[in-house]
Chimera marker file (.cmm) of the C-alpha trace (Angstrom):
<marker_set name="trace">
<marker id="1" x="20.871" y="18.531" z="-21.628" r="1" g="1" b="0" radius="0.5"/>
<marker id="2" x="16.988" y="18.778" z="-22.381" r="1" g="1" b="0" radius="0.5"/>
<marker id="3" x="17.789" y="18.237" z="-26.108" r="1" g="1" b="0" radius="0.5"/>
<marker id="4" x="20.007" y="15.380" z="-25.835" r="1" g="1" b="0" radius="0.5"/>
<marker id="5" x="17.157" y="13.716" z="-23.836" r="1" g="1" b="0" radius="0.5"/>
<marker id="6" x="14.417" y="14.430" z="-26.350" r="1" g="1" b="0" radius="0.5"/>
<marker id="7" x="16.963" y="13.138" z="-29.110" r="1" g="1" b="0" radius="0.5"/>
<marker id="8" x="17.812" y="9.895" z="-27.252" r="1" g="1" b="0" radius="0.5"/>
<marker id="9" x="14.061" y="9.287" z="-26.562" r="1" g="1" b="0" radius="0.5"/>
<marker id="10" x="13.330" y="9.860" z="-30.416" r="1" g="1" b="0" radius="0.5"/>
<marker id="11" x="16.139" y="7.586" z="-31.570" r="1" g="1" b="0" radius="0.5"/>
<marker id="12" x="15.073" y="4.938" z="-29.146" r="1" g="1" b="0" radius="0.5"/>
<marker id="13" x="11.472" y="4.974" z="-30.314" r="1" g="1" b="0" radius="0.5"/>
<marker id="14" x="12.524" y="4.776" z="-33.949" r="1" g="1" b="0" radius="0.5"/>
<marker id="15" x="15.097" y="2.031" z="-33.511" r="1" g="1" b="0" radius="0.5"/>
<marker id="16" x="12.459" y="-0.092" z="-31.745" r="1" g="1" b="0" radius="0.5"/>
<marker id="17" x="10.726" y="-0.506" z="-34.847" r="1" g="1" b="0" radius="0.5"/>
<marker id="18" x="11.219" y="-4.229" z="-36.049" r="1" g="1" b="0" radius="0.5"/>
<marker id="19" x="9.951" y="-4.603" z="-39.696" r="1" g="1" b="0" radius="0.5"/>
<marker id="20" x="11.519" y="-6.545" z="-42.612" r="1" g="1" b="0" radius="0.5"/>
<marker id="21" x="8.053" y="-7.218" z="-44.435" r="1" g="1" b="0" radius="0.5"/>
<marker id="22" x="5.079" y="-5.292" z="-45.375" r="1" g="1" b="0" radius="0.5"/>
<marker id="23" x="2.192" y="-7.587" z="-44.532" r="1" g="1" b="0" radius="0.5"/>
<marker id="24" x="-0.305" y="-5.268" z="-46.519" r="1" g="1" b="0" radius="0.5"/>
<marker id="25" x="1.186" y="-6.852" z="-49.781" r="1" g="1" b="0" radius="0.5"/>
<marker id="26" x="-0.269" y="-10.221" z="-48.709" r="1" g="1" b="0" radius="0.5"/>
<marker id="27" x="-3.950" y="-8.970" z="-47.855" r="1" g="1" b="0" radius="0.5"/>
<marker id="28" x="-6.689" y="-10.215" z="-49.847" r="1" g="1" b="0" radius="0.5"/>
<marker id="29" x="-9.637" y="-7.815" z="-50.691" r="1" g="1" b="0" radius="0.5"/>
<marker id="30" x="-11.548" y="-9.293" z="-47.865" r="1" g="1" b="0" radius="0.5"/>
<marker id="31" x="-8.997" y="-8.464" z="-45.327" r="1" g="1" b="0" radius="0.5"/>
<marker id="32" x="-7.581" y="-11.982" z="-44.798" r="1" g="1" b="0" radius="0.5"/>
<marker id="33" x="-4.091" y="-12.967" z="-45.398" r="1" g="1" b="0" radius="0.5"/>
<marker id="34" x="-3.142" y="-14.544" z="-48.573" r="1" g="1" b="0" radius="0.5"/>
<marker id="35" x="-1.049" y="-17.539" z="-47.023" r="1" g="1" b="0" radius="0.5"/>
<marker id="36" x="0.330" y="-18.982" z="-50.151" r="1" g="1" b="0" radius="0.5"/>
<marker id="37" x="1.831" y="-15.500" z="-51.051" r="1" g="1" b="0" radius="0.5"/>
<marker id="38" x="3.239" y="-15.312" z="-47.357" r="1" g="1" b="0" radius="0.5"/>
<marker id="39" x="4.789" y="-18.884" z="-48.018" r="1" g="1" b="0" radius="0.5"/>
<marker id="40" x="6.383" y="-17.693" z="-51.187" r="1" g="1" b="0" radius="0.5"/>
<marker id="41" x="7.525" y="-14.504" z="-49.874" r="1" g="1" b="0" radius="0.5"/>
<marker id="42" x="9.133" y="-16.202" z="-46.733" r="1" g="1" b="0" radius="0.5"/>
<marker id="43" x="10.897" y="-18.703" z="-49.126" r="1" g="1" b="0" radius="0.5"/>
<marker id="44" x="12.160" y="-16.050" z="-51.499" r="1" g="1" b="0" radius="0.5"/>
<marker id="45" x="13.342" y="-13.592" z="-48.645" r="1" g="1" b="0" radius="0.5"/>
<marker id="46" x="15.999" y="-16.067" z="-47.359" r="1" g="1" b="0" radius="0.5"/>
<marker id="47" x="15.082" y="-15.164" z="-43.720" r="1" g="1" b="0" radius="0.5"/>
<marker id="48" x="13.888" y="-17.201" z="-40.742" r="1" g="1" b="0" radius="0.5"/>
<marker id="49" x="10.722" y="-15.185" z="-40.353" r="1" g="1" b="0" radius="0.5"/>
<marker id="50" x="8.829" y="-12.151" z="-41.937" r="1" g="1" b="0" radius="0.5"/>
<marker id="51" x="8.020" y="-9.453" z="-39.219" r="1" g="1" b="0" radius="0.5"/>
<marker id="52" x="6.542" y="-6.050" z="-39.109" r="1" g="1" b="0" radius="0.5"/>
<marker id="53" x="6.013" y="-4.277" z="-36.025" r="1" g="1" b="0" radius="0.5"/>
<marker id="54" x="6.417" y="-1.260" z="-33.875" r="1" g="1" b="0" radius="0.5"/>
<marker id="55" x="7.682" y="-1.322" z="-30.160" r="1" g="1" b="0" radius="0.5"/>
<marker id="56" x="7.874" y="1.426" z="-27.591" r="1" g="1" b="0" radius="0.5"/>
<marker id="57" x="9.340" y="-0.193" z="-24.587" r="1" g="1" b="0" radius="0.5"/>
<marker id="58" x="6.890" y="-1.197" z="-21.986" r="1" g="1" b="0" radius="0.5"/>
<marker id="59" x="4.053" y="1.044" z="-23.518" r="1" g="1" b="0" radius="0.5"/>
<marker id="60" x="2.994" y="-0.212" z="-26.857" r="1" g="1" b="0" radius="0.5"/>
<marker id="61" x="3.720" y="-3.315" z="-29.019" r="1" g="1" b="0" radius="0.5"/>
<marker id="62" x="2.260" y="-4.056" z="-32.302" r="1" g="1" b="0" radius="0.5"/>
<marker id="63" x="3.903" y="-7.098" z="-33.996" r="1" g="1" b="0" radius="0.5"/>
<marker id="64" x="3.092" y="-9.506" z="-36.855" r="1" g="1" b="0" radius="0.5"/>
<marker id="65" x="5.293" y="-12.643" z="-37.777" r="1" g="1" b="0" radius="0.5"/>
<marker id="66" x="5.274" y="-15.256" z="-40.249" r="1" g="1" b="0" radius="0.5"/>
<marker id="67" x="7.775" y="-18.104" z="-39.854" r="1" g="1" b="0" radius="0.5"/>
<marker id="68" x="8.163" y="-21.958" z="-40.413" r="1" g="1" b="0" radius="0.5"/>
<marker id="69" x="6.629" y="-23.649" z="-37.254" r="1" g="1" b="0" radius="0.5"/>
<marker id="70" x="8.791" y="-24.735" z="-34.431" r="1" g="1" b="0" radius="0.5"/>
<marker id="71" x="9.604" y="-28.444" z="-34.180" r="1" g="1" b="0" radius="0.5"/>
<marker id="72" x="7.042" y="-28.843" z="-31.384" r="1" g="1" b="0" radius="0.5"/>
<marker id="73" x="4.280" y="-28.385" z="-34.091" r="1" g="1" b="0" radius="0.5"/>
<marker id="74" x="3.549" y="-30.278" z="-37.146" r="1" g="1" b="0" radius="0.5"/>
<marker id="75" x="5.554" y="-29.355" z="-40.225" r="1" g="1" b="0" radius="0.5"/>
<marker id="76" x="4.135" y="-25.909" z="-41.719" r="1" g="1" b="0" radius="0.5"/>
<marker id="77" x="4.007" y="-22.307" z="-40.660" r="1" g="1" b="0" radius="0.5"/>
<marker id="78" x="2.882" y="-20.047" z="-37.868" r="1" g="1" b="0" radius="0.5"/>
<marker id="79" x="1.334" y="-16.546" z="-38.263" r="1" g="1" b="0" radius="0.5"/>
<marker id="80" x="1.052" y="-14.379" z="-35.068" r="1" g="1" b="0" radius="0.5"/>
<marker id="81" x="-0.403" y="-11.076" z="-34.704" r="1" g="1" b="0" radius="0.5"/>
<marker id="82" x="0.137" y="-9.352" z="-31.196" r="1" g="1" b="0" radius="0.5"/>
<marker id="83" x="-0.960" y="-5.926" z="-29.753" r="1" g="1" b="0" radius="0.5"/>
<marker id="84" x="-0.365" y="-4.710" z="-26.309" r="1" g="1" b="0" radius="0.5"/>
<marker id="85" x="-0.786" y="-1.413" z="-24.652" r="1" g="1" b="0" radius="0.5"/>
<marker id="86" x="-0.455" y="0.332" z="-21.502" r="1" g="1" b="0" radius="0.5"/>
<marker id="87" x="1.986" y="0.444" z="-18.774" r="1" g="1" b="0" radius="0.5"/>
<marker id="88" x="3.926" y="-3.007" z="-18.877" r="1" g="1" b="0" radius="0.5"/>
<marker id="89" x="1.241" y="-4.325" z="-21.210" r="1" g="1" b="0" radius="0.5"/>
<marker id="90" x="-1.623" y="-4.354" z="-19.073" r="1" g="1" b="0" radius="0.5"/>
<marker id="91" x="-3.943" y="-4.729" z="-22.047" r="1" g="1" b="0" radius="0.5"/>
<marker id="92" x="-3.567" y="-6.634" z="-25.341" r="1" g="1" b="0" radius="0.5"/>
<marker id="93" x="-4.615" y="-9.241" z="-27.784" r="1" g="1" b="0" radius="0.5"/>
<marker id="94" x="-2.827" y="-12.063" z="-29.658" r="1" g="1" b="0" radius="0.5"/>
<marker id="95" x="-3.908" y="-14.155" z="-32.488" r="1" g="1" b="0" radius="0.5"/>
<marker id="96" x="-1.752" y="-17.219" z="-33.579" r="1" g="1" b="0" radius="0.5"/>
<marker id="97" x="-2.667" y="-19.537" z="-36.395" r="1" g="1" b="0" radius="0.5"/>
<marker id="98" x="-0.610" y="-22.671" z="-37.131" r="1" g="1" b="0" radius="0.5"/>
<marker id="99" x="-1.015" y="-24.074" z="-40.655" r="1" g="1" b="0" radius="0.5"/>
<marker id="100" x="0.298" y="-27.037" z="-42.604" r="1" g="1" b="0" radius="0.5"/>
<marker id="101" x="2.683" y="-26.838" z="-45.351" r="1" g="1" b="0" radius="0.5"/>
<marker id="102" x="0.167" y="-25.700" z="-47.866" r="1" g="1" b="0" radius="0.5"/>
<marker id="103" x="-1.367" y="-23.159" z="-45.622" r="1" g="1" b="0" radius="0.5"/>
<marker id="104" x="-4.343" y="-25.046" z="-44.515" r="1" g="1" b="0" radius="0.5"/>
<marker id="105" x="-5.452" y="-24.038" z="-40.854" r="1" g="1" b="0" radius="0.5"/>
<marker id="106" x="-4.549" y="-26.690" z="-38.120" r="1" g="1" b="0" radius="0.5"/>
<marker id="107" x="-5.054" y="-24.556" z="-35.086" r="1" g="1" b="0" radius="0.5"/>
<marker id="108" x="-5.937" y="-21.009" z="-34.141" r="1" g="1" b="0" radius="0.5"/>
<marker id="109" x="-5.662" y="-19.192" z="-30.600" r="1" g="1" b="0" radius="0.5"/>
<marker id="110" x="-7.102" y="-15.884" z="-29.854" r="1" g="1" b="0" radius="0.5"/>
<marker id="111" x="-6.271" y="-14.283" z="-26.450" r="1" g="1" b="0" radius="0.5"/>
<marker id="112" x="-7.559" y="-10.999" z="-25.190" r="1" g="1" b="0" radius="0.5"/>
<marker id="113" x="-6.765" y="-9.311" z="-21.779" r="1" g="1" b="0" radius="0.5"/>
<marker id="114" x="-7.326" y="-6.378" z="-19.601" r="1" g="1" b="0" radius="0.5"/>
<marker id="115" x="-5.477" y="-5.570" z="-16.304" r="1" g="1" b="0" radius="0.5"/>
<marker id="116" x="-3.031" y="-8.437" z="-17.065" r="1" g="1" b="0" radius="0.5"/>
<marker id="117" x="-5.739" y="-10.956" z="-17.267" r="1" g="1" b="0" radius="0.5"/>
<marker id="118" x="-7.069" y="-10.021" z="-13.663" r="1" g="1" b="0" radius="0.5"/>
<marker id="119" x="-9.970" y="-7.602" z="-14.832" r="1" g="1" b="0" radius="0.5"/>
<marker id="120" x="-10.858" y="-9.483" z="-18.021" r="1" g="1" b="0" radius="0.5"/>
<marker id="121" x="-9.527" y="-12.707" z="-19.927" r="1" g="1" b="0" radius="0.5"/>
<marker id="122" x="-10.862" y="-14.260" z="-23.033" r="1" g="1" b="0" radius="0.5"/>
<marker id="123" x="-9.124" y="-17.168" z="-24.740" r="1" g="1" b="0" radius="0.5"/>
<marker id="124" x="-10.722" y="-18.991" z="-27.809" r="1" g="1" b="0" radius="0.5"/>
<marker id="125" x="-9.079" y="-21.926" z="-29.452" r="1" g="1" b="0" radius="0.5"/>
<marker id="126" x="-9.912" y="-23.768" z="-32.573" r="1" g="1" b="0" radius="0.5"/>
<marker id="127" x="-8.235" y="-27.017" z="-33.426" r="1" g="1" b="0" radius="0.5"/>
<marker id="128" x="-9.065" y="-28.964" z="-36.558" r="1" g="1" b="0" radius="0.5"/>
<marker id="129" x="-9.621" y="-32.615" z="-35.987" r="1" g="1" b="0" radius="0.5"/>
<marker id="130" x="-10.969" y="-35.617" z="-37.933" r="1" g="1" b="0" radius="0.5"/>
<marker id="131" x="-14.362" y="-35.453" z="-36.257" r="1" g="1" b="0" radius="0.5"/>
<marker id="132" x="-14.522" y="-31.616" z="-37.074" r="1" g="1" b="0" radius="0.5"/>
<marker id="133" x="-13.324" y="-28.636" z="-35.394" r="1" g="1" b="0" radius="0.5"/>
<marker id="134" x="-12.876" y="-28.530" z="-31.508" r="1" g="1" b="0" radius="0.5"/>
<marker id="135" x="-13.816" y="-25.139" z="-30.041" r="1" g="1" b="0" radius="0.5"/>
<marker id="136" x="-12.616" y="-24.183" z="-26.701" r="1" g="1" b="0" radius="0.5"/>
<marker id="137" x="-13.661" y="-20.905" z="-25.002" r="1" g="1" b="0" radius="0.5"/>
<marker id="138" x="-12.316" y="-19.690" z="-21.516" r="1" g="1" b="0" radius="0.5"/>
<marker id="139" x="-13.567" y="-16.431" z="-20.082" r="1" g="1" b="0" radius="0.5"/>
<marker id="140" x="-12.816" y="-14.705" z="-16.733" r="1" g="1" b="0" radius="0.5"/>
<marker id="141" x="-14.099" y="-11.526" z="-15.364" r="1" g="1" b="0" radius="0.5"/>
<marker id="142" x="-12.366" y="-10.166" z="-12.192" r="1" g="1" b="0" radius="0.5"/>
<marker id="143" x="-11.152" y="-13.740" z="-11.559" r="1" g="1" b="0" radius="0.5"/>
<marker id="144" x="-14.606" y="-14.585" z="-10.202" r="1" g="1" b="0" radius="0.5"/>
<marker id="145" x="-16.947" y="-14.983" z="-12.957" r="1" g="1" b="0" radius="0.5"/>
<marker id="146" x="-16.514" y="-16.875" z="-16.024" r="1" g="1" b="0" radius="0.5"/>
<marker id="147" x="-17.010" y="-19.876" z="-18.192" r="1" g="1" b="0" radius="0.5"/>
<marker id="148" x="-15.129" y="-22.827" z="-19.752" r="1" g="1" b="0" radius="0.5"/>
<marker id="149" x="-16.546" y="-24.565" z="-22.699" r="1" g="1" b="0" radius="0.5"/>
<marker id="150" x="-15.284" y="-27.238" z="-25.272" r="1" g="1" b="0" radius="0.5"/>
<marker id="151" x="-17.512" y="-28.064" z="-28.209" r="1" g="1" b="0" radius="0.5"/>
<marker id="152" x="-16.971" y="-30.220" z="-31.271" r="1" g="1" b="0" radius="0.5"/>
<marker id="153" x="-18.581" y="-28.962" z="-34.680" r="1" g="1" b="0" radius="0.5"/>
<marker id="154" x="-19.429" y="-31.620" z="-37.050" r="1" g="1" b="0" radius="0.5"/>
<marker id="155" x="-18.445" y="-30.885" z="-40.621" r="1" g="1" b="0" radius="0.5"/>
<marker id="156" x="-21.372" y="-30.022" z="-43.012" r="1" g="1" b="0" radius="0.5"/>
<marker id="157" x="-22.298" y="-32.771" z="-45.432" r="1" g="1" b="0" radius="0.5"/>
<link id1="1" id2="2" r="1" g="1" b="0" radius="0.2"/>
<link id1="2" id2="3" r="1" g="1" b="0" radius="0.2"/>
<link id1="3" id2="4" r="1" g="1" b="0" radius="0.2"/>
<link id1="4" id2="5" r="1" g="1" b="0" radius="0.2"/>
<link id1="5" id2="6" r="1" g="1" b="0" radius="0.2"/>
<link id1="6" id2="7" r="1" g="1" b="0" radius="0.2"/>
<link id1="7" id2="8" r="1" g="1" b="0" radius="0.2"/>
<link id1="8" id2="9" r="1" g="1" b="0" radius="0.2"/>
<link id1="9" id2="10" r="1" g="1" b="0" radius="0.2"/>
<link id1="10" id2="11" r="1" g="1" b="0" radius="0.2"/>
<link id1="11" id2="12" r="1" g="1" b="0" radius="0.2"/>
<link id1="12" id2="13" r="1" g="1" b="0" radius="0.2"/>
<link id1="13" id2="14" r="1" g="1" b="0" radius="0.2"/>
<link id1="14" id2="15" r="1" g="1" b="0" radius="0.2"/>
<link id1="15" id2="16" r="1" g="1" b="0" radius="0.2"/>
<link id1="16" id2="17" r="1" g="1" b="0" radius="0.2"/>
<link id1="17" id2="18" r="1" g="1" b="0" radius="0.2"/>
<link id1="18" id2="19" r="1" g="1" b="0" radius="0.2"/>
<link id1="19" id2="20" r="1" g="1" b="0" radius="0.2"/>
<link id1="20" id2="21" r="1" g="1" b="0" radius="0.2"/>
<link id1="21" id2="22" r="1" g="1" b="0" radius="0.2"/>
<link id1="22" id2="23" r="1" g="1" b="0" radius="0.2"/>
<link id1="23" id2="24" r="1" g="1" b="0" radius="0.2"/>
<link id1="24" id2="25" r="1" g="1" b="0" radius="0.2"/>
<link id1="25" id2="26" r="1" g="1" b="0" radius="0.2"/>
<link id1="26" id2="27" r="1" g="1" b="0" radius="0.2"/>
<link id1="27" id2="28" r="1" g="1" b="0" radius="0.2"/>
<link id1="28" id2="29" r="1" g="1" b="0" radius="0.2"/>
<link id1="29" id2="30" r="1" g="1" b="0" radius="0.2"/>
<link id1="30" id2="31" r="1" g="1" b="0" radius="0.2"/>
<link id1="31" id2="32" r="1" g="1" b="0" radius="0.2"/>
<link id1="32" id2="33" r="1" g="1" b="0" radius="0.2"/>
<link id1="33" id2="34" r="1" g="1" b="0" radius="0.2"/>
<link id1="34" id2="35" r="1" g="1" b="0" radius="0.2"/>
<link id1="35" id2="36" r="1" g="1" b="0" radius="0.2"/>
<link id1="36" id2="37" r="1" g="1" b="0" radius="0.2"/>
<link id1="37" id2="38" r="1" g="1" b="0" radius="0.2"/>
<link id1="38" id2="39" r="1" g="1" b="0" radius="0.2"/>
<link id1="39" id2="40" r="1" g="1" b="0" radius="0.2"/>
<link id1="40" id2="41" r="1" g="1" b="0" radius="0.2"/>
<link id1="41" id2="42" r="1" g="1" b="0" radius="0.2"/>
<link id1="42" id2="43" r="1" g="1" b="0" radius="0.2"/>
<link id1="43" id2="44" r="1" g="1" b="0" radius="0.2"/>
<link id1="44" id2="45" r="1" g="1" b="0" radius="0.2"/>
<link id1="45" id2="46" r="1" g="1" b="0" radius="0.2"/>
<link id1="46" id2="47" r="1" g="1" b="0" radius="0.2"/>
<link id1="47" id2="48" r="1" g="1" b="0" radius="0.2"/>
<link id1="48" id2="49" r="1" g="1" b="0" radius="0.2"/>
<link id1="49" id2="50" r="1" g="1" b="0" radius="0.2"/>
<link id1="50" id2="51" r="1" g="1" b="0" radius="0.2"/>
<link id1="51" id2="52" r="1" g="1" b="0" radius="0.2"/>
<link id1="52" id2="53" r="1" g="1" b="0" radius="0.2"/>
<link id1="53" id2="54" r="1" g="1" b="0" radius="0.2"/>
<link id1="54" id2="55" r="1" g="1" b="0" radius="0.2"/>
<link id1="55" id2="56" r="1" g="1" b="0" radius="0.2"/>
<link id1="56" id2="57" r="1" g="1" b="0" radius="0.2"/>
<link id1="57" id2="58" r="1" g="1" b="0" radius="0.2"/>
<link id1="58" id2="59" r="1" g="1" b="0" radius="0.2"/>
<link id1="59" id2="60" r="1" g="1" b="0" radius="0.2"/>
<link id1="60" id2="61" r="1" g="1" b="0" radius="0.2"/>
<link id1="61" id2="62" r="1" g="1" b="0" radius="0.2"/>
<link id1="62" id2="63" r="1" g="1" b="0" radius="0.2"/>
<link id1="63" id2="64" r="1" g="1" b="0" radius="0.2"/>
<link id1="64" id2="65" r="1" g="1" b="0" radius="0.2"/>
<link id1="65" id2="66" r="1" g="1" b="0" radius="0.2"/>
<link id1="66" id2="67" r="1" g="1" b="0" radius="0.2"/>
<link id1="67" id2="68" r="1" g="1" b="0" radius="0.2"/>
<link id1="68" id2="69" r="1" g="1" b="0" radius="0.2"/>
<link id1="69" id2="70" r="1" g="1" b="0" radius="0.2"/>
<link id1="70" id2="71" r="1" g="1" b="0" radius="0.2"/>
<link id1="71" id2="72" r="1" g="1" b="0" radius="0.2"/>
<link id1="72" id2="73" r="1" g="1" b="0" radius="0.2"/>
<link id1="73" id2="74" r="1" g="1" b="0" radius="0.2"/>
<link id1="74" id2="75" r="1" g="1" b="0" radius="0.2"/>
<link id1="75" id2="76" r="1" g="1" b="0" radius="0.2"/>
<link id1="76" id2="77" r="1" g="1" b="0" radius="0.2"/>
<link id1="77" id2="78" r="1" g="1" b="0" radius="0.2"/>
<link id1="78" id2="79" r="1" g="1" b="0" radius="0.2"/>
<link id1="79" id2="80" r="1" g="1" b="0" radius="0.2"/>
<link id1="80" id2="81" r="1" g="1" b="0" radius="0.2"/>
<link id1="81" id2="82" r="1" g="1" b="0" radius="0.2"/>
<link id1="82" id2="83" r="1" g="1" b="0" radius="0.2"/>
<link id1="83" id2="84" r="1" g="1" b="0" radius="0.2"/>
<link id1="84" id2="85" r="1" g="1" b="0" radius="0.2"/>
<link id1="85" id2="86" r="1" g="1" b="0" radius="0.2"/>
<link id1="86" id2="87" r="1" g="1" b="0" radius="0.2"/>
<link id1="87" id2="88" r="1" g="1" b="0" radius="0.2"/>
<link id1="88" id2="89" r="1" g="1" b="0" radius="0.2"/>
<link id1="89" id2="90" r="1" g="1" b="0" radius="0.2"/>
<link id1="90" id2="91" r="1" g="1" b="0" radius="0.2"/>
<link id1="91" id2="92" r="1" g="1" b="0" radius="0.2"/>
<link id1="92" id2="93" r="1" g="1" b="0" radius="0.2"/>
<link id1="93" id2="94" r="1" g="1" b="0" radius="0.2"/>
<link id1="94" id2="95" r="1" g="1" b="0" radius="0.2"/>
<link id1="95" id2="96" r="1" g="1" b="0" radius="0.2"/>
<link id1="96" id2="97" r="1" g="1" b="0" radius="0.2"/>
<link id1="97" id2="98" r="1" g="1" b="0" radius="0.2"/>
<link id1="98" id2="99" r="1" g="1" b="0" radius="0.2"/>
<link id1="99" id2="100" r="1" g="1" b="0" radius="0.2"/>
<link id1="100" id2="101" r="1" g="1" b="0" radius="0.2"/>
<link id1="101" id2="102" r="1" g="1" b="0" radius="0.2"/>
<link id1="102" id2="103" r="1" g="1" b="0" radius="0.2"/>
<link id1="103" id2="104" r="1" g="1" b="0" radius="0.2"/>
<link id1="104" id2="105" r="1" g="1" b="0" radius="0.2"/>
<link id1="105" id2="106" r="1" g="1" b="0" radius="0.2"/>
<link id1="106" id2="107" r="1" g="1" b="0" radius="0.2"/>
<link id1="107" id2="108" r="1" g="1" b="0" radius="0.2"/>
<link id1="108" id2="109" r="1" g="1" b="0" radius="0.2"/>
<link id1="109" id2="110" r="1" g="1" b="0" radius="0.2"/>
<link id1="110" id2="111" r="1" g="1" b="0" radius="0.2"/>
<link id1="111" id2="112" r="1" g="1" b="0" radius="0.2"/>
<link id1="112" id2="113" r="1" g="1" b="0" radius="0.2"/>
<link id1="113" id2="114" r="1" g="1" b="0" radius="0.2"/>
<link id1="114" id2="115" r="1" g="1" b="0" radius="0.2"/>
<link id1="115" id2="116" r="1" g="1" b="0" radius="0.2"/>
<link id1="116" id2="117" r="1" g="1" b="0" radius="0.2"/>
<link id1="117" id2="118" r="1" g="1" b="0" radius="0.2"/>
<link id1="118" id2="119" r="1" g="1" b="0" radius="0.2"/>
<link id1="119" id2="120" r="1" g="1" b="0" radius="0.2"/>
<link id1="120" id2="121" r="1" g="1" b="0" radius="0.2"/>
<link id1="121" id2="122" r="1" g="1" b="0" radius="0.2"/>
<link id1="122" id2="123" r="1" g="1" b="0" radius="0.2"/>
<link id1="123" id2="124" r="1" g="1" b="0" radius="0.2"/>
<link id1="124" id2="125" r="1" g="1" b="0" radius="0.2"/>
<link id1="125" id2="126" r="1" g="1" b="0" radius="0.2"/>
<link id1="126" id2="127" r="1" g="1" b="0" radius="0.2"/>
<link id1="127" id2="128" r="1" g="1" b="0" radius="0.2"/>
<link id1="128" id2="129" r="1" g="1" b="0" radius="0.2"/>
<link id1="129" id2="130" r="1" g="1" b="0" radius="0.2"/>
<link id1="130" id2="131" r="1" g="1" b="0" radius="0.2"/>
<link id1="131" id2="132" r="1" g="1" b="0" radius="0.2"/>
<link id1="132" id2="133" r="1" g="1" b="0" radius="0.2"/>
<link id1="133" id2="134" r="1" g="1" b="0" radius="0.2"/>
<link id1="134" id2="135" r="1" g="1" b="0" radius="0.2"/>
<link id1="135" id2="136" r="1" g="1" b="0" radius="0.2"/>
<link id1="136" id2="137" r="1" g="1" b="0" radius="0.2"/>
<link id1="137" id2="138" r="1" g="1" b="0" radius="0.2"/>
<link id1="138" id2="139" r="1" g="1" b="0" radius="0.2"/>
<link id1="139" id2="140" r="1" g="1" b="0" radius="0.2"/>
<link id1="140" id2="141" r="1" g="1" b="0" radius="0.2"/>
<link id1="141" id2="142" r="1" g="1" b="0" radius="0.2"/>
<link id1="142" id2="143" r="1" g="1" b="0" radius="0.2"/>
<link id1="143" id2="144" r="1" g="1" b="0" radius="0.2"/>
<link id1="144" id2="145" r="1" g="1" b="0" radius="0.2"/>
<link id1="145" id2="146" r="1" g="1" b="0" radius="0.2"/>
<link id1="146" id2="147" r="1" g="1" b="0" radius="0.2"/>
<link id1="147" id2="148" r="1" g="1" b="0" radius="0.2"/>
<link id1="148" id2="149" r="1" g="1" b="0" radius="0.2"/>
<link id1="149" id2="150" r="1" g="1" b="0" radius="0.2"/>
<link id1="150" id2="151" r="1" g="1" b="0" radius="0.2"/>
<link id1="151" id2="152" r="1" g="1" b="0" radius="0.2"/>
<link id1="152" id2="153" r="1" g="1" b="0" radius="0.2"/>
<link id1="153" id2="154" r="1" g="1" b="0" radius="0.2"/>
<link id1="154" id2="155" r="1" g="1" b="0" radius="0.2"/>
<link id1="155" id2="156" r="1" g="1" b="0" radius="0.2"/>
<link id1="156" id2="157" r="1" g="1" b="0" radius="0.2"/>
</marker_set>
C-alpha cells in the first residue's frame, strides 16, 4: 500500500509540470527576454501561449507564460512570471509585462508578498504615458505601516 501511495505522489508531481516552451532559448546575454524571438516563436508554435512551469499542488508554483494580450488590453503581448511557495502560497512574487505588437513595454507590474500579504506586501507598477513613465509604489508591513506613492518621470532630453 505504501509503495502505491509513493508512486501516486510521484506521478502527480511529475504530471503537475506544465511546459511547452524553454524560455532559456529566448534569453539575451544580459538575462533579459528577447521579446522579438518570443513573438516569433509564439506565432510559429501555433499555440495560444508559450508556457514553462512546475506545480506541486498547494506547495510550489513556478510559471512563466507569454501570450497575446487579452481584449481588455491594447493589442500586443503579455509576459508573466510567477513564483509562489509555502502552504497554500503564503509567499510569492509575480511580474507581469504588457507590450505592444512590436514588443515595446506599455506597462509592468511587480508584486511580492509574505504571509498572504498580511506580513508584507510590495506592489510596483510602471505605466508608459506621453508625459513619461508613471511609477506607483505600494508597500505594507503588518498591515499597519506602509506607503503609497505615485511619481511621473520626465523623459530625458
